C-alpha positions in Angstrom: 86.5 97.6 96.1 89.6 95.6 95.1 93.0 96.8 94.2 93.0 99.7 91.8 95.0 99.1 88.3 95.8 101.5 85.6 96.2 99.9 81.9 98.2 102.0 79.5 96.9 100.7 76.1 93.9 99.0 75.3 94.3 97.2 72.1 95.0 93.3 71.7 96.9 92.8 75.0 95.2 95.5 77.0 91.5 94.8 76.1 91.7 91.2 75.3 94.3 89.8 78.0 94.9 92.1 80.7 91.9 93.7 81.3 89.6 90.2 81.8 92.3 88.4 83.5 92.6 91.6 86.1 88.6 91.5 86.3 88.2 88.0 87.0 90.9 88.1 89.8 88.6 90.9 91.6 91.3 94.4 90.7 89.3 97.5 89.9 90.1 98.6 86.5 90.3 102.2 87.6 91.8 104.1 84.6 92.7 103.0 81.0 95.4 105.0 78.4 94.2 105.0 75.2 94.0 108.0 72.6 92.1 106.0 69.7 88.6 106.9 69.6 87.2 103.2 68.7 89.4 102.1 72.0 87.9 104.7 73.9 84.6 103.3 73.3 85.5 99.7 74.0 87.2 100.7 77.5 83.9 102.5 78.5 81.6 99.8 77.3 83.7 97.1 78.9 84.4 99.5 82.5 81.6 101.6 82.6 82.6 104.5 84.8 86.4 104.0 84.1 88.4 107.1 83.5 90.3 107.1 80.0 93.5 109.5 79.7 95.6 110.3 76.7 99.2 109.5 78.6 101.0 107.5 81.2 101.8 110.5 82.7 98.2 111.7 83.6 97.4 108.0 84.3 99.7 108.2 87.4 98.0 111.2 89.0 95.2 108.4 89.8 95.3 106.6 93.0 96.2 103.5 91.9 97.8 100.2 93.3 99.2 98.5 90.1 100.1 100.1 86.6 99.8 97.4 83.4 102.0 98.4 80.7 100.0 97.0 77.5 101.4 99.5 74.9 103.5 99.0 71.7 106.9 97.9 72.5 108.6 101.2 71.5 106.9 102.9 74.3 107.0 100.2 77.2 109.9 101.7 78.7 108.7 105.3 78.5 105.4 104.0 80.4 106.9 101.8 82.9 109.3 104.5 84.1 106.3 106.8 84.6 104.9 104.4 86.8 108.2 103.7 88.4 108.7 107.4 89.3 105.1 107.3 90.7 105.9 104.9 93.3 103.4 102.8 91.6 104.2 98.8 91.2 104.2 97.9 87.5 103.8 94.5 85.5 104.8 95.1 81.6 103.6 93.0 79.0 105.9 91.0 77.7 109.0 91.5 76.4 109.6 94.2 78.9 112.1 95.8 77.0 113.2 95.8 73.1 117.0 94.7 74.1 118.9 93.5 77.0 120.1 97.1 77.9 116.3 98.5 77.6 115.2 95.7 80.1 118.1 96.1 82.5 117.5 99.8 82.7 113.6 99.5 83.7 114.4 96.8 86.2 117.3 99.1 87.9 114.9 102.1 87.9 112.6 99.7 89.9 115.5 98.7 92.4 116.4 102.4 92.9 112.8 103.4 93.4 112.1 100.8 95.7 109.1 99.8 93.2 108.6 96.6 92.0 108.4 95.5 88.5 107.4 92.5 86.7 106.5 91.1 83.4 103.7 89.1 82.2 105.4 85.4 80.8 101.5 84.1 80.9 102.1 81.2 78.8 104.0 79.6 82.1 100.0 79.3 83.1 98.9 77.7 79.9 97.8 73.8 79.9 100.8 72.8 78.3 103.2 74.6 80.4 101.7 73.4 83.4 101.0 69.6 82.0 104.9 69.7 81.2 105.9 70.3 84.7 103.9 67.5 86.0 105.1 65.1 83.5 108.8 66.0 84.4 108.2 65.8 88.3 106.9 62.2 87.6 110.1 60.8 85.7 107.6 58.8 83.6 110.2 60.1 80.2 113.6 59.2 81.7 115.7 61.6 81.5 114.7 64.5 78.9 117.2 65.5 76.2 115.7 67.4 73.9 112.7 70.0 73.8 110.6 71.4 70.6 108.3 73.8 71.5 106.7 75.9 68.6 104.3 78.8 67.8 104.1 78.2 64.0 101.0 79.8 61.8 100.4 80.2 58.0 99.5 83.8 57.5 101.3 84.5 54.3 100.2 87.5 53.5 101.3 90.9 56.2 98.9 92.2 58.3 99.3 96.2 57.2 97.4 97.2 60.7 99.2 95.3 62.6 102.5 97.1 64.4 104.8 93.9 65.4 104.3 92.9 61.5 105.6 95.9 60.1 107.9 97.6 62.8 111.8 97.0 62.8 113.2 95.4 65.6 114.7 98.7 67.0 111.3 99.7 66.8 109.9 96.7 68.8 108.4 94.6 66.0 108.8 91.1 65.4 108.1 87.5 66.2 111.4 87.4 67.6 110.5 89.8 70.5 106.9 88.4 70.5 106.8 84.9 70.3 110.3 83.7 71.3 110.0 85.5 74.6 107.3 82.8 75.3 109.2 80.1 74.0 112.4 80.9 75.8 110.5 82.0 79.2 108.7 78.6 79.5 112.1 76.5 78.3 114.3 78.3 81.2 110.8 77.7 83.7 111.0 74.1 82.9 114.5 73.3 82.3 116.8 76.1 83.9 119.3 78.6 82.6 120.2 78.2 78.9 123.1 79.4 76.3 122.5 79.9 73.1 123.7 77.6 70.4 122.4 78.7 67.2 119.9 81.0 65.4 117.9 81.9 62.4 115.9 84.8 61.9 114.7 85.9 59.0 112.0 88.4 57.4 110.1 86.2 54.8 107.0 88.7 54.0 109.3 91.9 53.6 107.9 93.6 56.9 109.2 92.8 60.2 111.0 89.2 61.2 108.4 86.5 61.0 110.7 83.4 60.8 112.8 82.5 63.6 114.5 79.2 65.2 116.4 79.3 68.2 118.5 76.6 69.5 119.7 76.6 73.5 121.9 74.4 75.5 120.9 73.7 79.1 122.4 71.7 81.7 123.5 68.4 81.2 123.5 68.7 77.3 119.8 69.0 77.2 118.9 71.2 74.2 115.5 73.1 73.3 114.9 73.9 69.6 112.3 76.7 69.5 110.5 77.8 66.4 108.2 80.6 65.7 106.9 81.6 62.0 103.9 82.9 60.5 104.8 81.1 57.1 104.7 77.5 58.2 101.9 75.8 55.7 102.1 72.7 57.7 102.3 73.4 61.6 104.5 71.2 63.8 103.2 70.4 67.1 103.4 72.9 70.0 105.4 70.7 72.2 107.0 67.6 71.6 109.4 66.7 74.7 112.2 63.8 73.8 113.2 61.2 76.9 115.2 58.1 77.5 111.9 56.2 77.8 109.1 58.0 75.7 108.2 61.3 74.4 105.6 64.0 75.4 103.5 65.2 72.5 100.9 68.2 72.4 99.6 69.1 69.6 97.6 72.6 70.0 97.4 75.4 72.6 94.6 75.6 75.3 91.4 77.2 74.7 92.2 80.5 76.8 93.3 83.1 74.2 90.6 81.9 72.3 88.0 82.5 75.2 89.6 85.6 76.3 88.6 87.1 72.9 85.2 86.1 72.7 84.7 88.1 75.7 85.0 85.4 78.6 87.2 85.7 81.6 87.8 83.5 84.2 85.3 84.9 87.3 87.1 84.5 90.8 90.0 83.7 89.1 88.9 80.3 87.7 87.6 79.4 84.3 84.0 78.2 84.5 84.9 75.4 81.5 87.9 73.3 80.4 90.7 74.9 79.5 92.9 71.7 78.8 94.9 70.7 75.9 95.3 66.7 74.8 98.7 65.3 75.4 100.0 62.2 74.6 103.0 60.1 76.0 104.5 58.0 72.7 107.0 55.1 73.1 107.6 54.1 69.8 104.6 52.9 68.2 102.7 52.9 71.5 100.4 55.9 72.2 98.7 56.8 75.3 96.6 59.8 75.8 97.3 61.4 79.3 95.1 63.9 81.4 96.2 67.3 80.7 96.1 69.9 83.3 93.7 72.9 83.0 95.2 76.5 81.8 94.9 79.1 83.9 96.8 82.7 83.0 94.6 84.1 86.0 97.2 82.8 88.1 99.6 85.3 87.5 97.5 87.9 88.6 96.1 86.0 91.8 100.1 85.8 92.5 100.2 89.8 91.5 97.6 90.6 94.2 99.8 88.2 96.9 102.9 90.2 96.1 101.5 93.5 96.6 99.8 92.3 99.7 103.5 91.3 101.1 102.2 87.4 100.8 104.6 86.0 98.2 107.1 87.0 95.6 106.4 88.3 92.6 105.3 85.6 89.8 108.2 86.0 87.4 111.8 86.4 88.8 113.8 89.4 87.1 116.5 87.2 86.6 114.6 85.3 84.0 113.5 88.4 82.3 117.3 89.5 81.8 118.1 86.1 80.6 115.4 86.1 77.8 116.1 89.3 76.8 120.0 88.5 76.7 119.1 85.4 74.6 117.3 87.3 72.1 119.5 90.0 71.6 122.6 87.0 71.1 120.1 85.7 68.5 119.2 88.5 66.4 123.1 89.3 66.6 124.4 85.7 65.7 121.8 84.6 63.1 122.9 82.5 60.4 120.7 85.1 58.0 123.0 88.0 58.7 
């Protein structure tokens, strides 16, 4: 059998992201934490014979090679520390912590215990991210001077069932933590360390923050404009990257999330269907469609398996995790709306 993994939480993140990716990469999902009866039935349906337990304290009593924390943000630290204190390596769904201080406390606990800790910045392995890395390496756009990256949707009504849309920032709710984590993570992966220039963080629907713009400055003055909003009636392209010799425009996300939500998974760590977005190079009125890379979130867990075997480093550098947390704290504190 493969590496034995326990999953804490079996909602959206646990059931539709981590579980199918772990299954596709050959991990054995041995135990799941949930007290929700519907989710308990989902767990048994998806993994017949899986052990379902009520707490992370019970989970870590199992013989496990990895714990995946996919619970609500408010209990990430508690669940991660249970695994760390039991000496079990842990992957935490983004964001690792609700604040820089909480994130650092988790990482420091792992270092003190000698237990590996990482976080799930899966968007670094979507089609857009992999295509951008190839385009950057080619130099075809000349010197890059601006990135615009977006998660913009039109959902004018709050979802009363979503803790992300209703919990306060202190409890772990809001899109600054949920979506800007991805936008900032990918921006620093492409262009390196950054400092905050400006931010606007608002709650337009009366719940948690649901509209934010974060502006970062990277080396040599390159600027990233990052937008996450649930109240955009005309969403912009996912990516518009501007260089001195042209621009890369990608309008949509790849289909991986839809595939995972529909019950499909990357068997053997590879998708059996195309998972690319459509990408275009613009030079004024001249527009050229280019080949884009197939996205594959399974690459994260393939790298985790290699790290557990001592063959490779963990796929996400914790210095990046800390920088993302720091920039999110700064964005909240310095928001123009405060």
